PDB file of N, CA, C and O in Angstrom:
ATOM      1  N   MET A   1       3.669  17.721   9.186  1.00  0.00           N
ATOM      2  CA  MET A   1       3.141  16.004   9.959  1.00  0.00           C
ATOM      3  C   MET A   1       3.396  15.314   8.866  1.00  0.00           C
ATOM      4  O   MET A   1       2.954  15.673   7.775  1.00  0.00           O
ATOM      5  N   PRO A   2       4.351  13.929   9.070  1.00  0.00           N
ATOM      6  CA  PRO A   2       4.490  13.078   8.104  1.00  0.00           C
ATOM      7  C   PRO A   2       3.450  12.260   7.642  1.00  0.00           C
ATOM      8  O   PRO A   2       2.531  11.957   8.403  1.00  0.00           O
ATOM      9  N   ARG A   3       3.494  11.810   6.308  1.00  0.00           N
ATOM     10  CA  ARG A   3       2.393  10.893   5.857  1.00  0.00           C
ATOM     11  C   ARG A   3       3.117   9.489   5.431  1.00  0.00           C
ATOM     12  O   ARG A   3       4.097   9.405   4.691  1.00  0.00           O
ATOM     13  N   TYR A   4       2.494   8.512   5.996  1.00  0.00           N
ATOM     14  CA  TYR A   4       2.970   7.276   5.508  1.00  0.00           C
ATOM     15  C   TYR A   4       1.901   6.622   4.638  1.00  0.00           C
ATOM     16  O   TYR A   4       0.757   7.076   4.612  1.00  0.00           O
ATOM     17  N   PHE A   5       2.279   5.531   3.909  1.00  0.00           N
ATOM     18  CA  PHE A   5       1.447   4.501   3.007  1.00  0.00           C
ATOM     19  C   PHE A   5       1.739   3.153   3.552  1.00  0.00           C
ATOM     20  O   PHE A   5       2.888   2.721   3.642  1.00  0.00           O
ATOM     21  N   PHE A   6       0.487   2.371   3.980  1.00  0.00           N
ATOM     22  CA  PHE A   6       0.596   1.385   4.337  1.00  0.00           C
ATOM     23  C   PHE A   6       0.195   0.055   3.295  1.00  0.00           C
ATOM     24  O   PHE A   6      -0.953  -0.255   2.978  1.00  0.00           O
ATOM     25  N   HIS A   7       1.156  -0.470   2.960  1.00  0.00           N
ATOM     26  CA  HIS A   7       0.704  -1.246   1.753  1.00  0.00           C
ATOM     27  C   HIS A   7       0.759  -2.716   2.544  1.00  0.00           C
ATOM     28  O   HIS A   7       1.758  -2.982   3.212  1.00  0.00           O
ATOM     29  N   ILE A   8      -0.389  -3.695   2.443  1.00  0.00           N
ATOM     30  CA  ILE A   8      -0.750  -4.732   3.292  1.00  0.00           C
ATOM     31  C   ILE A   8      -0.632  -5.960   2.269  1.00  0.00           C
ATOM     32  O   ILE A   8      -1.053  -5.788   1.126  1.00  0.00           O
ATOM     33  N   ASN A   9       0.022  -7.407   2.698  1.00  0.00           N
ATOM     34  CA  ASN A   9      -0.320  -8.336   1.817  1.00  0.00           C
ATOM     35  C   ASN A   9      -1.054  -9.431   2.962  1.00  0.00           C
ATOM     36  O   ASN A   9      -0.516  -9.940   3.945  1.00  0.00           O
ATOM     37  N   ALA A  10      -2.119  -9.557   2.590  1.00  0.00           N
ATOM     38  CA  ALA A  10      -2.806 -10.639   3.527  1.00  0.00           C
ATOM     39  C   ALA A  10      -3.152 -11.955   2.596  1.00  0.00           C
ATOM     40  O   ALA A  10      -4.044 -12.051   1.753  1.00  0.00           O
ATOM     41  N   ASN A  11      -2.326 -12.793   2.939  1.00  0.00           N
ATOM     42  CA  ASN A  11      -2.187 -14.358   2.546  1.00  0.00           C
ATOM     43  C   ASN A  11      -2.257 -14.145   0.758  1.00  0.00           C
ATOM     44  O   ASN A  11      -3.180 -14.532   0.042  1.00  0.00           O
ATOM     45  N   GLY A  12      -1.124 -13.488   0.352  1.00  0.00           N
ATOM     46  CA  GLY A  12      -1.037 -13.179  -0.873  1.00  0.00           C
ATOM     47  C   GLY A  12      -1.699 -12.195  -2.261  1.00  0.00           C
ATOM     48  O   GLY A  12      -1.600 -12.122  -3.486  1.00  0.00           O
ATOM     49  N   ARG A  13      -2.488 -11.470  -0.993  1.00  0.00           N
ATOM     50  CA  ARG A  13      -3.199 -10.492  -1.970  1.00  0.00           C
ATOM     51  C   ARG A  13      -2.703  -9.433  -1.321  1.00  0.00           C
ATOM     52  O   ARG A  13      -2.653  -9.244  -0.106  1.00  0.00           O
ATOM     53  N   HIS A  14      -2.193  -8.482  -2.554  1.00  0.00           N
ATOM     54  CA  HIS A  14      -1.630  -7.259  -1.958  1.00  0.00           C
ATOM     55  C   HIS A  14      -2.744  -5.959  -2.215  1.00  0.00           C
ATOM     56  O   HIS A  14      -3.701  -5.824  -2.978  1.00  0.00           O
ATOM     57  N   THR A  15      -2.152  -5.144  -1.245  1.00  0.00           N
ATOM     58  CA  THR A  15      -3.194  -4.062  -1.508  1.00  0.00           C
ATOM     59  C   THR A  15      -2.328  -2.733  -1.271  1.00  0.00           C
ATOM     60  O   THR A  15      -1.942  -2.489  -0.127  1.00  0.00           O
ATOM     61  N   ALA A  16      -2.000  -1.826  -2.381  1.00  0.00           N
ATOM     62  CA  ALA A  16      -1.169  -0.706  -2.304  1.00  0.00           C
ATOM     63  C   ALA A  16      -2.082   0.450  -1.557  1.00  0.00           C
ATOM     64  O   ALA A  16      -3.261   0.552  -1.894  1.00  0.00           O
ATOM     65  N   ASP A  17      -1.556   1.293  -0.577  1.00  0.00           N
ATOM     66  CA  ASP A  17      -2.101   2.821  -0.245  1.00  0.00           C
ATOM     67  C   ASP A  17      -1.448   3.659  -1.180  1.00  0.00           C
ATOM     68  O   ASP A  17      -0.243   3.905  -1.220  1.00  0.00           O
ATOM     69  N   GLU A  18      -2.430   4.122  -2.008  1.00  0.00           N
ATOM     70  CA  GLU A  18      -1.887   5.289  -2.654  1.00  0.00           C
ATOM     71  C   GLU A  18      -2.461   6.907  -1.990  1.00  0.00           C
ATOM     72  O   GLU A  18      -2.263   8.009  -2.502  1.00  0.00           O
ATOM     73  N   ILE A  19      -3.132   6.627  -0.843  1.00  0.00           N
ATOM     74  CA  ILE A  19      -3.647   8.118  -0.321  1.00  0.00           C
ATOM     75  C   ILE A  19      -2.897   8.501   0.773  1.00  0.00           C
ATOM     76  O   ILE A  19      -2.674   9.687   1.012  1.00  0.00           O
ATOM     77  N   GLY A  20      -2.373   7.332   1.655  1.00  0.00           N
ATOM     78  CA  GLY A  20      -1.529   7.543   3.112  1.00  0.00           C
ATOM     79  C   GLY A  20      -2.119   8.113   4.075  1.00  0.00           C
ATOM     80  O   GLY A  20      -3.234   8.593   3.872  1.00  0.00           O
ATOM     81  N   VAL A  21      -1.543   8.196   5.294  1.00  0.00           N
ATOM     82  CA  VAL A  21      -2.007   8.841   6.306  1.00  0.00           C
ATOM     83  C   VAL A  21      -1.349   9.701   6.951  1.00  0.00           C
ATOM     84  O   VAL A  21      -0.157   9.395   6.927  1.00  0.00           O
ATOM     85  N   ASN A  22      -1.627  11.043   7.769  1.00  0.00           N
ATOM     86  CA  ASN A  22      -0.617  11.811   8.569  1.00  0.00           C
ATOM     87  C   ASN A  22      -0.288  11.161   9.862  1.00  0.00           C
ATOM     88  O   ASN A  22      -1.231  11.435  10.605  1.00  0.00           O
ATOM     89  N   LEU A  23       0.423  10.565  10.391  1.00  0.00           N
ATOM     90  CA  LEU A  23       0.582  10.404  11.699  1.00  0.00           C
ATOM     91  C   LEU A  23       1.934  11.646  12.335  1.00  0.00           C
ATOM     92  O   LEU A  23       2.684  12.326  11.634  1.00  0.00           O
ATOM     93  N   ASN A  24       1.858  11.591  13.931  1.00  0.00           N
ATOM     94  CA  ASN A  24       2.765  12.325  14.380  1.00  0.00           C
ATOM     95  C   ASN A  24       4.092  11.516  14.657  1.00  0.00           C
ATOM     96  O   ASN A  24       5.084  12.236  14.544  1.00  0.00           O
ATOM     97  N   SER A  25       4.311  10.478  14.922  1.00  0.00           N
ATOM     98  CA  SER A  25       5.374   9.868  15.077  1.00  0.00           C
ATOM     99  C   SER A  25       5.480   8.410  14.554  1.00  0.00           C
ATOM    100  O   SER A  25       4.463   7.784  14.253  1.00  0.00           O
ATOM    101  N   PRO A  26       6.897   7.803  14.433  1.00  0.00           N
ATOM    102  CA  PRO A  26       6.870   6.407  14.487  1.00  0.00           C
ATOM    103  C   PRO A  26       6.166   5.354  15.221  1.00  0.00           C
ATOM    104  O   PRO A  26       5.958   4.232  14.759  1.00  0.00           O
ATOM    105  N   ASN A  27       5.722   5.852  16.660  1.00  0.00           N
ATOM    106  CA  ASN A  27       5.276   5.072  17.274  1.00  0.00           C
ATOM    107  C   ASN A  27       3.721   4.764  16.970  1.00  0.00           C
ATOM    108  O   ASN A  27       3.026   3.775  17.204  1.00  0.00           O
ATOM    109  N   ASP A  28       3.459   5.966  16.375  1.00  0.00           N
ATOM    110  CA  ASP A  28       1.848   6.254  15.990  1.00  0.00           C
ATOM    111  C   ASP A  28       1.795   5.142  14.602  1.00  0.00           C
ATOM    112  O   ASP A  28       0.748   4.595  14.255  1.00  0.00           O
ATOM    113  N   VAL A  29       2.869   4.977  14.039  1.00  0.00           N
ATOM    114  CA  VAL A  29       2.894   4.062  12.808  1.00  0.00           C
ATOM    115  C   VAL A  29       2.873   2.701  13.218  1.00  0.00           C
ATOM    116  O   VAL A  29       2.207   1.904  12.556  1.00  0.00           O
ATOM    117  N   ARG A  30       3.462   2.350  14.141  1.00  0.00           N
ATOM    118  CA  ARG A  30       3.426   1.010  14.871  1.00  0.00           C
ATOM    119  C   ARG A  30       2.181   0.648  15.660  1.00  0.00           C
ATOM    120  O   ARG A  30       1.781  -0.508  15.793  1.00  0.00           O
ATOM    121  N   ASP A  31       1.685   1.564  16.096  1.00  0.00           N
ATOM    122  CA  ASP A  31       0.239   1.262  16.864  1.00  0.00           C
ATOM    123  C   ASP A  31      -0.670   1.241  15.780  1.00  0.00           C
ATOM    124  O   ASP A  31      -1.461   0.303  15.872  1.00  0.00           O
ATOM    125  N   ALA A  32      -0.817   1.918  14.841  1.00  0.00           N
ATOM    126  CA  ALA A  32      -1.587   1.897  13.553  1.00  0.00           C
ATOM    127  C   ALA A  32      -1.557   0.152  13.176  1.00  0.00           C
ATOM    128  O   ALA A  32      -2.485  -0.643  13.331  1.00  0.00           O
ATOM    129  N   VAL A  33      -0.325  -0.094  12.697  1.00  0.00           N
ATOM    130  CA  VAL A  33      -0.243  -1.276  12.100  1.00  0.00           C
ATOM    131  C   VAL A  33      -0.446  -2.337  13.201  1.00  0.00           C
ATOM    132  O   VAL A  33      -0.945  -3.406  12.849  1.00  0.00           O
ATOM    133  N   SER A  34      -0.117  -2.163  14.482  1.00  0.00           N
ATOM    134  CA  SER A  34      -0.708  -3.385  15.440  1.00  0.00           C
ATOM    135  C   SER A  34      -2.110  -3.484  15.642  1.00  0.00           C
ATOM    136  O   SER A  34      -2.592  -4.451  16.233  1.00  0.00           O
ATOM    137  N   TRP A  35      -2.852  -2.483  15.161  1.00  0.00           N
ATOM    138  CA  TRP A  35      -4.299  -2.466  15.281  1.00  0.00           C
ATOM    139  C   TRP A  35      -4.990  -3.122  13.937  1.00  0.00           C
ATOM    140  O   TRP A  35      -5.999  -3.827  13.913  1.00  0.00           O
ATOM    141  N   THR A  36      -4.156  -2.691  12.798  1.00  0.00           N
ATOM    142  CA  THR A  36      -4.923  -2.931  11.604  1.00  0.00           C
ATOM    143  C   THR A  36      -4.567  -4.594  11.230  1.00  0.00           C
ATOM    144  O   THR A  36      -5.477  -5.333  10.854  1.00  0.00           O
ATOM    145  N   LEU A  37      -3.361  -5.017  11.352  1.00  0.00           N
ATOM    146  CA  LEU A  37      -3.041  -6.433  11.143  1.00  0.00           C
ATOM    147  C   LEU A  37      -4.194  -7.271  11.626  1.00  0.00           C
ATOM    148  O   LEU A  37      -4.980  -7.765  10.817  1.00  0.00           O
ATOM    149  N   PRO A  38      -4.300  -7.423  12.768  1.00  0.00           N
ATOM    150  CA  PRO A  38      -5.489  -8.418  13.512  1.00  0.00           C
ATOM    151  C   PRO A  38      -6.681  -7.965  13.014  1.00  0.00           C
ATOM    152  O   PRO A  38      -7.452  -8.885  12.738  1.00  0.00           O
ATOM    153  N   ALA A  39      -7.089  -6.879  12.809  1.00  0.00           N
ATOM    154  CA  ALA A  39      -8.491  -6.770  12.322  1.00  0.00           C
ATOM    155  C   ALA A  39      -8.814  -7.141  10.921  1.00  0.00           C
ATOM    156  O   ALA A  39      -9.923  -7.522  10.547  1.00  0.00           O
ATOM    157  N   ILE A  40      -7.767  -7.001  10.180  1.00  0.00           N
ATOM    158  CA  ILE A  40      -7.663  -7.954   8.674  1.00  0.00           C
ATOM    159  C   ILE A  40      -8.082  -9.417   8.896  1.00  0.00           C
ATOM    160  O   ILE A  40      -8.939 -10.021   8.251  1.00  0.00           O
ATOM    161  N   ALA A  41      -7.244  -9.950  10.042  1.00  0.00           N
ATOM    162  CA  ALA A  41      -7.095 -11.228  10.156  1.00  0.00           C
ATOM    163  C   ALA A  41      -8.545 -11.875  10.706  1.00  0.00           C
ATOM    164  O   ALA A  41      -8.989 -12.997  10.459  1.00  0.00           O
ATOM    165  N   MET A  42      -9.126 -10.849  11.503  1.00  0.00           N
ATOM    166  CA  MET A  42     -10.431 -11.040  12.135  1.00  0.00           C
ATOM    167  C   MET A  42     -11.622 -11.210  11.087  1.00  0.00           C
ATOM    168  O   MET A  42     -12.427 -12.140  11.144  1.00  0.00           O
ATOM    169  N   GLU A  43     -11.640 -10.249  10.167  1.00  0.00           N
ATOM    170  CA  GLU A  43     -12.603 -10.318   9.110  1.00  0.00           C
ATOM    171  C   GLU A  43     -12.639 -11.259   8.038  1.00  0.00           C
ATOM    172  O   GLU A  43     -13.619 -11.381   7.303  1.00  0.00           O
ATOM    173  N   GLU A  44     -11.206 -12.174   7.894  1.00  0.00           N
ATOM    174  CA  GLU A  44     -11.035 -13.121   6.815  1.00  0.00           C
ATOM    175  C   GLU A  44     -11.511 -14.325   7.412  1.00  0.00           C
ATOM    176  O   GLU A  44     -11.320 -14.708   8.567  1.00  0.00           O
ATOM    177  N   LYS A  45     -12.379 -15.076   6.176  1.00  0.00           N
ATOM    178  CA  LYS A  45     -12.695 -16.138   6.464  1.00  0.00           C
ATOM    179  C   LYS A  45     -12.192 -17.249   6.128  1.00  0.00           C
ATOM    180  O   LYS A  45     -12.864 -18.279   6.179  1.00  0.00           O
ATOM    181  N   GLN A  46     -10.943 -17.235   5.732  1.00  0.00           N
ATOM    182  CA  GLN A  46     -10.035 -18.251   5.688  1.00  0.00           C
ATOM    183  C   GLN A  46      -9.384 -18.965   7.192  1.00  0.00           C
ATOM    184  O   GLN A  46      -8.952 -18.328   8.153  1.00  0.00           O
ATOM    185  N   ARG A  47      -9.449 -20.122   7.084  1.00  0.00           N
ATOM    186  CA  ARG A  47      -8.722 -20.876   8.222  1.00  0.00           C
ATOM    187  C   ARG A  47      -7.339 -21.562   7.931  1.00  0.00           C
ATOM    188  O   ARG A  47      -6.751 -21.542   6.849  1.00  0.00           O
ATOM    189  N   GLY A  48      -6.983 -22.086   8.923  1.00  0.00           N
ATOM    190  CA  GLY A  48      -5.472 -22.898   8.747  1.00  0.00           C
ATOM    191  C   GLY A  48      -4.905 -21.592   9.024  1.00  0.00           C
ATOM    192  O   GLY A  48      -5.301 -20.633   9.686  1.00  0.00           O
ATOM    193  N   HIS A  49      -3.410 -21.927   8.026  1.00  0.00           N
ATOM    194  CA  HIS A  49      -2.247 -20.901   8.066  1.00  0.00           C
ATOM    195  C   HIS A  49      -2.475 -19.706   7.263  1.00  0.00           C
ATOM    196  O   HIS A  49      -2.832 -19.681   6.085  1.00  0.00           O
ATOM    197  N   ARG A  50      -2.233 -18.729   8.021  1.00  0.00           N
ATOM    198  CA  ARG A  50      -2.520 -17.495   7.483  1.00  0.00           C
ATOM    199  C   ARG A  50      -1.434 -16.289   7.804  1.00  0.00           C
ATOM    200  O   ARG A  50      -0.899 -16.287   8.913  1.00  0.00           O
ATOM    201  N   SER A  51      -1.127 -15.327   6.897  1.00  0.00           N
ATOM    202  CA  SER A  51      -0.224 -14.737   7.070  1.00  0.00           C
ATOM    203  C   SER A  51      -0.404 -13.061   6.709  1.00  0.00           C
ATOM    204  O   SER A  51      -0.849 -12.897   5.573  1.00  0.00           O
ATOM    205  N   TYR A  52      -0.167 -11.923   7.389  1.00  0.00           N
ATOM    206  CA  TYR A  52      -0.307 -10.731   7.139  1.00  0.00           C
ATOM    207  C   TYR A  52       0.868  -9.831   7.732  1.00  0.00           C
ATOM    208  O   TYR A  52       1.371  -9.701   8.848  1.00  0.00           O
ATOM    209  N   ILE A  53       1.129  -9.120   6.131  1.00  0.00           N
ATOM    210  CA  ILE A  53       2.194  -8.212   6.085  1.00  0.00           C
ATOM    211  C   ILE A  53       1.947  -6.952   6.041  1.00  0.00           C
ATOM    212  O   ILE A  53       1.052  -6.565   5.291  1.00  0.00           O
ATOM    213  N   ALA A  54       2.509  -6.240   6.648  1.00  0.00           N
ATOM    214  CA  ALA A  54       2.445  -4.778   6.365  1.00  0.00           C
ATOM    215  C   ALA A  54       3.674  -3.835   6.206  1.00  0.00           C
ATOM    216  O   ALA A  54       4.489  -3.759   7.126  1.00  0.00           O
ATOM    217  N   SER A  55       3.786  -3.305   5.364  1.00  0.00           N
ATOM    218  CA  SER A  55       5.166  -2.381   4.772  1.00  0.00           C
ATOM    219  C   SER A  55       4.723  -1.013   5.014  1.00  0.00           C
ATOM    220  O   SER A  55       3.534  -0.813   4.768  1.00  0.00           O
ATOM    221  N   VAL A  56       5.274  -0.219   5.357  1.00  0.00           N
ATOM    222  CA  VAL A  56       4.678   1.069   5.727  1.00  0.00           C
ATOM    223  C   VAL A  56       6.010   2.035   4.805  1.00  0.00           C
ATOM    224  O   VAL A  56       7.128   1.809   5.269  1.00  0.00           O
ATOM    225  N   ARG A  57       5.991   2.962   3.695  1.00  0.00           N
ATOM    226  CA  ARG A  57       6.616   3.715   3.763  1.00  0.00           C
ATOM    227  C   ARG A  57       6.251   5.130   3.929  1.00  0.00           C
ATOM    228  O   ARG A  57       5.091   5.504   4.107  1.00  0.00           O
ATOM    229  N   ASP A  58       7.549   6.114   3.850  1.00  0.00           N
ATOM    230  CA  ASP A  58       7.211   7.363   4.093  1.00  0.00           C
ATOM    231  C   ASP A  58       7.002   8.143   2.719  1.00  0.00           C
ATOM    232  O   ASP A  58       6.800   7.603   1.632  1.00  0.00           O
ATOM    233  N   GLU A  59       7.069   9.247   2.917  1.00  0.00           N
ATOM    234  CA  GLU A  59       6.797  10.277   1.462  1.00  0.00           C
ATOM    235  C   GLU A  59       7.451  10.054   0.332  1.00  0.00           C
ATOM    236  O   GLU A  59       6.985  10.070  -0.808  1.00  0.00           O
ATOM    237  N   ARG A  60       8.682   9.821   0.711  1.00  0.00           N
ATOM    238  CA  ARG A  60      10.085   9.355  -0.485  1.00  0.00           C
ATOM    239  C   ARG A  60       9.691   8.141  -0.649  1.00  0.00           C
ATOM    240  O   ARG A  60      10.144   7.759  -1.727  1.00  0.00           O
ATOM    241  N   GLY A  61       9.086   7.329  -0.152  1.00  0.00           N
ATOM    242  CA  GLY A  61       9.018   6.028  -0.723  1.00  0.00           C
ATOM    243  C   GLY A  61       9.800   4.916  -0.095  1.00  0.00           C
ATOM    244  O   GLY A  61       9.895   3.793  -0.591  1.00  0.00           O
ATOM    245  N   GLN A  62      10.335   5.286   0.991  1.00  0.00           N
ATOM    246  CA  GLN A  62      11.400   4.619   1.656  1.00  0.00           C
ATOM    247  C   GLN A  62      10.624   3.699   2.485  1.00  0.00           C
ATOM    248  O   GLN A  62       9.785   4.233   3.210  1.00  0.00           O
ATOM    249  N   VAL A  63      10.747   2.216   2.537  1.00  0.00           N
ATOM    250  CA  VAL A  63      10.265   1.329   3.660  1.00  0.00           C
ATOM    251  C   VAL A  63      10.644   1.833   5.157  1.00  0.00           C
ATOM    252  O   VAL A  63      11.841   1.652   5.384  1.00  0.00           O
ATOM    253  N   VAL A  64      10.057   2.316   6.049  1.00  0.00           N
ATOM    254  CA  VAL A  64      10.231   2.681   7.453  1.00  0.00           C
ATOM    255  C   VAL A  64       9.974   1.789   8.405  1.00  0.00           C
ATOM    256  O   VAL A  64      10.697   1.756   9.401  1.00  0.00           O
ATOM    257  N   TYR A  65       8.861   0.881   8.252  1.00  0.00           N
ATOM    258  CA  TYR A  65       8.547  -0.095   9.325  1.00  0.00           C
ATOM    259  C   TYR A  65       7.956  -1.591   8.476  1.00  0.00           C
ATOM    260  O   TYR A  65       7.291  -1.560   7.441  1.00  0.00           O
ATOM    261  N   THR A  66       8.239  -2.419   8.954  1.00  0.00           N
ATOM    262  CA  THR A  66       7.383  -3.819   8.635  1.00  0.00           C
ATOM    263  C   THR A  66       7.223  -4.500   9.597  1.00  0.00           C
ATOM    264  O   THR A  66       8.056  -4.611  10.497  1.00  0.00           O
ATOM    265  N   ALA A  67       6.189  -5.033   9.562  1.00  0.00           N
ATOM    266  CA  ALA A  67       5.379  -6.176  10.597  1.00  0.00           C
ATOM    267  C   ALA A  67       4.817  -7.620   9.868  1.00  0.00           C
ATOM    268  O   ALA A  67       4.548  -7.827   8.685  1.00  0.00           O
ATOM    269  N   THR A  68       4.777  -8.151  10.553  1.00  0.00           N
ATOM    270  CA  THR A  68       4.077  -9.541   9.929  1.00  0.00           C
ATOM    271  C   THR A  68       3.412 -10.382  11.277  1.00  0.00           C
ATOM    272  O   THR A  68       3.915 -10.615  12.377  1.00  0.00           O
ATOM    273  N   LEU A  69       2.046 -10.740  10.707  1.00  0.00           N
ATOM    274  CA  LEU A  69       1.435 -11.332  11.843  1.00  0.00           C
ATOM    275  C   LEU A  69       1.067 -12.754  10.983  1.00  0.00           C
ATOM    276  O   LEU A  69       0.766 -12.869   9.795  1.00  0.00           O
ATOM    277  N   THR A  70       1.205 -13.777  12.024  1.00  0.00           N
ATOM    278  CA  THR A  70       0.860 -15.343  11.213  1.00  0.00           C
ATOM    279  C   THR A  70      -0.166 -15.752  12.134  1.00  0.00           C
ATOM    280  O   THR A  70      -0.006 -15.389  13.300  1.00  0.00           O
ATOM    281  N   PHE A  71      -0.963 -16.284  11.916  1.00  0.00           N
ATOM    282  CA  PHE A  71      -1.842 -17.230  12.318  1.00  0.00           C
ATOM    283  C   PHE A  71      -2.330 -18.398  11.808  1.00  0.00           C
ATOM    284  O   PHE A  71      -2.830 -18.448  10.684  1.00  0.00           O
ATOM    285  N   THR A  72      -2.194 -19.714  12.816  1.00  0.00           N
ATOM    286  CA  THR A  72      -2.653 -20.878  12.353  1.00  0.00           C
ATOM    287  C   THR A  72      -3.073 -21.373  13.341  1.00  0.00           C
ATOM    288  O   THR A  72      -2.592 -21.478  14.469  1.00  0.00           O
ATOM    289  N   ASP A  73      -4.485 -21.852  12.682  1.00  0.00           N
ATOM    290  CA  ASP A  73      -5.511 -22.802  13.625  1.00  0.00           C
ATOM    291  C   ASP A  73      -5.962 -24.044  12.880  1.00  0.00           C
ATOM    292  O   ASP A  73      -6.356 -24.205  11.725  1.00  0.00           O
ATOM    293  N   THR A  74      -5.751 -25.026  14.088  1.00  0.00           N
ATOM    294  CA  THR A  74      -6.230 -26.439  13.411  1.00  0.00           C
ATOM    295  C   THR A  74      -6.836 -27.055  14.514  1.00  0.00           C
ATOM    296  O   THR A  74      -6.350 -26.974  15.641  1.00  0.00           O
ATOM    297  N   TRP A  75      -8.141 -27.829  14.195  1.00  0.00           N
ATOM    298  CA  TRP A  75      -8.674 -28.496  14.996  1.00  0.00           C
ATOM    299  C   TRP A  75      -8.164 -29.889  15.378  1.00  0.00           C
ATOM    300  O   TRP A  75      -7.393 -30.490  14.629  1.00  0.00           O
ATOM    301  N   HIS A  76      -8.592 -30.410  16.548  1.00  0.00           N
ATOM    302  CA  HIS A  76      -7.744 -31.825  16.978  1.00  0.00           C
ATOM    303  C   HIS A  76      -8.961 -32.706  17.554  1.00  0.00           C
ATOM    304  O   HIS A  76      -8.752 -33.841  17.982  1.00  0.00           O
TER     305      HIS A  76
END
């Protein structure tokens, strides 16, 4: 089973994944990122424009998937 490493940039704060996770397929990678980025956004206390980027690497260190979530909220 392939191992993937999820590196997250949340509003300029970078977190590198040194452990990784075993996933069955590329679709599982996309599903994991699709759950992870919104969960991080929900936990943040920051308001206004926010950006979350996931860069997923394989065991060789090659970037195999990238996703970006941008959230902007404004009171009127």
